[in-house]
Structure formats: C-alpha cells, structure tokens
N, C-alpha and C positions, 0 to 999 in steps of 0.2 A: 516490348510492350512493357510500358508502363501502367501498373492497374492505380486505379485511385479509390478511396475509398465514396461509398453512393450511401450510408448510410440508411438504403432503403428510401431513397427522396429522387424525383425527377429532378433536373438540372436545375430549373429557377427556386425551387425552395428549399432544395440545396446548397444553392449559393446566396439566397436572403440567411440560412440558417449560418453559415459562415461567415458573413458578415455579419450579423449580432454575435458569434462568440469572437471574432475579430475585435470588436466594437468596444465588448466589455471587458476583453483584454486589456486593450491600453487605456480604456478609461478609469478602472480601474488597480491596474498595472498587479495583479494577476486573478486566476480562476482554481476553483476548482472543478473539475469537470471530469470523464471516461479517459481511459485511455488512449483510445482510438480516436477521438476527438479531438483529444493534445496534439496530439502526433500529428494529427491533419494539420490544423491551423500552425502550423508549426513555420513551416517555410514559407509559408502565404506571409504570415505577420515578419520575418527575418529579411523577408526581398523587401516589405514596407518600408521598413527600418531603413534599410539602404537606398533606396530613395527618396525618400525623406534628408537623408543626409547630404543627397545633391545641394536642398535648399533654389532650386529655382523655382520657372513658375509654370514648365511644363509637370517639370515635379511635386509643386503643387495639385493642382487639377486633377494629375492621374492618383493624385492622394483619397482627391475626394471624390475622383468616381469608382476607386474603387474600395473604399468605405459606407458610402453613399452617405457620410456624415462629417458637417465641415468642425464640429464641434471634438468626435474623437481626431482628426486629421488635426486640429492645434494643438491637441493634447500631444500626440505622437512629436509635430515640431521641440513640444518644451522637453518631450522625454530622450531624444536626442542629442540633445547637448549633452547629456552624462555618456553618450559613447560615442566623439571624435577620435577617439588614438583606435578604438576597436576594428576589428575587422570584419569580428561574425561573429556569431554564438552570444547575440542577444539575449534568448531567454532557454530559462531549465525545464525541463520537467521533474518533478518528482514524483514518484510513486506513493498513492494512501491503501489504507487500507479501502476491501471490497468493500461493496454497497450490502447493508441486510437485506435489501429489498429482494432484488434479482441477481445478486454476488459479481454486477461489474465492479472491471478493475477501475477504480479513484486515480488520478493523476491532480497533483498540483501545478497549474503554469505560471511562472513568473519571467520579468527583467529580471537580469542578473546587475 
C-alpha cells in the first residue's frame, strides 16, 4: 500500500492546495516551499509535463481539468518546448536551510 501525504487536510481542500502549488510552480518556474510539499507535488507535475508533450486535444483538455487553470496550461505548453528530447526528470528539488519560525525543512523546486 502506498501512503500519500495528507498535510492535515480533507480531500477536496488537499486537492485545491496541490493545484495551487502546481499552478504557482508552472507560472513562476520555481517556488520555495517545505521539503514535504515539494516532494509531494513533484510526481504529479512530471506526469503533467509528460501529458503535455503529447500535444493533442485530449491531453490539452486533461491539463486544463487537472490544473483548473487555462493560463497555467498554456504556460506549460511553452515550457515543454525545452523538454522535447528529455525522457523524464524535469524538476529538481534543492534543499535549503530550516525555517526559523517553526524549524520546517525548506526546499526550492524548479524546472531543470
């Protein structure tokens, strides 16, 4: 059984939380967040990039539905031009210092 990270949120709230993180990552090309959040969204964003590389109508509709944002899906289509020859590993997680307020492990997740 694979255990997914819940982040003390119920299902719909967690989905919206992840969509917001993924949207910000795609629009800004890198974000600074906690290490656990970065590790949680990485596989999903990489699957979205692989889906966007198919460049057909069905994949565009799936992108819009999974991101719930037309602007982010268009930006992702621009980003994939750099990854035509790359088979995977589109994101990198760089570990940063701990946050001073609560000691959470911080990380920066960005496109390679």
